[in-house]
C-alpha positions, 0 to 999 in steps of 0.5 A, a space after each residue: 561485392 558479396 551480396 548474399 542474404 546474410 544468415 540472422 539465425 543465430 540473431 533471431 534465435 538468441 533475441 527470442 530466447 531472450 523476449 520469450 523469457 521477458 514476455 513470460 516473466 511480464 505475463 505471470 506478474 501480470 497475472 499475479 498483480 491482479 489477484 495480489 491486488 484483489 486479495 489485498 483489498 479483501 484482507 484489508 476488509 477483514 481488518 475492519 471486521 476484526 477478522 485479523 486472522 483471514 487478513 493475515 492468511 490473505 496477505 500470505 497469500 499475497 506475499 507468495 504471490 508477489 515472491 512468485 512474479 519477482 524470480 522471474 522478474 530478477 532479470 527484467 528490472 524494466 518490468 520490475 520497475 513498470 507501474 503495474 507491479 509497483 501498484 500491486 506491491 503497494 496494495 500488499 504494503 497498505 494491507 500490511 501496514 493498516 493491520 499494524 496500524 489498527 492493532 497499534 502495532 510498531 510499523 514492520 520496515 520495507 525490509 522485514 516485509 520485503 517491498 522496496 520504499 517507494 510502495 511501501 511509502 505509499 501503502 502507508 500513505 494509503 493506509 491512512 484512509 483506512 485509519 480515517 475509516 476506523 476513527 469514524 467508527 470510533 466515533 459512531 461507537 462514542 470511543 472518543 478516547 479510541 478514535 483521538 489514539 487513531 487521529 494521533 498515529 494517522 499524524 504521525 503517518 503523515 509528519 513522515 511522509 512530508 518530511 521526505 522531500 525527494 524528486 516526484 519522479 523519484 518517488 512514483 508521485 509520492 507527493 499526491 499521496 501525501 497531498 490525500 493523505 493530508 486532505 484525509 487527516 484535515 477532514 478527520 480532525 475537524 470531525 474529531 474536533 466536534 465529536 469532542 466538543 459535543 461530549 464535553 457539552 454532553 457531559 456539563 449538560 449531564 452533570 447539571 
C-alpha cells in the first residue's frame, strides 16, 4: 500500500487560476456596480431638472461600466446573476426607461438597451415612482392635462407588470415591485382626482 503524499500541484494550479479569475471578475463587478448605481441615480435627478443631455451622458457612462463588467462575467454566470449585479443593471434600466417615459417616447426594448428582462421590468416598475414625482410637479404647476397624461402612462406600466404572472423566484421579486407601483398609482389617482375636481370648481366659480 502506497502511503506517500499525493502531488496536488496541478490541481492547486488549475483551481487557483479558476478562482483567481472568478474573484477578479467579482471585484470588478462590485466596483462598477457602486458607480453604476450612483451614476444612474444622478441621471434620474438630472431628468427631473430637465437636464436631458446631462442625463444621457451619465447613462452612457453607466452603460459602459456594465459592458466592462459583463465581459469577464461571461464565464461566471453565478456572479452575473447575483443580486448585486442585477440591482445595478436594474438602476440603469430605471434611468433609461424614466428618460423615455418622462419624454413621452416609446420605451426601448430590453434587447435594445442590453439588459435582461427581469432587471428591465423591475426598473420599469420603479420608474413609476419617478412618473409620480413628475405628475405631482405638473399638478403643483396647474398643468392638469400633462398630469393626466403622465398618470395614463403610469397605469399602462402597471397593466403590463400585473399581466406577467410568473413565479416570484423566477422574476427576482417582481411581484413586490408591482405591488409598490400599484400603491403609488392609487395614491396618484386620488391626488389627480382631487386636483381635477378643484380645477372644475374653480372654473365654475370663475364662470359665475
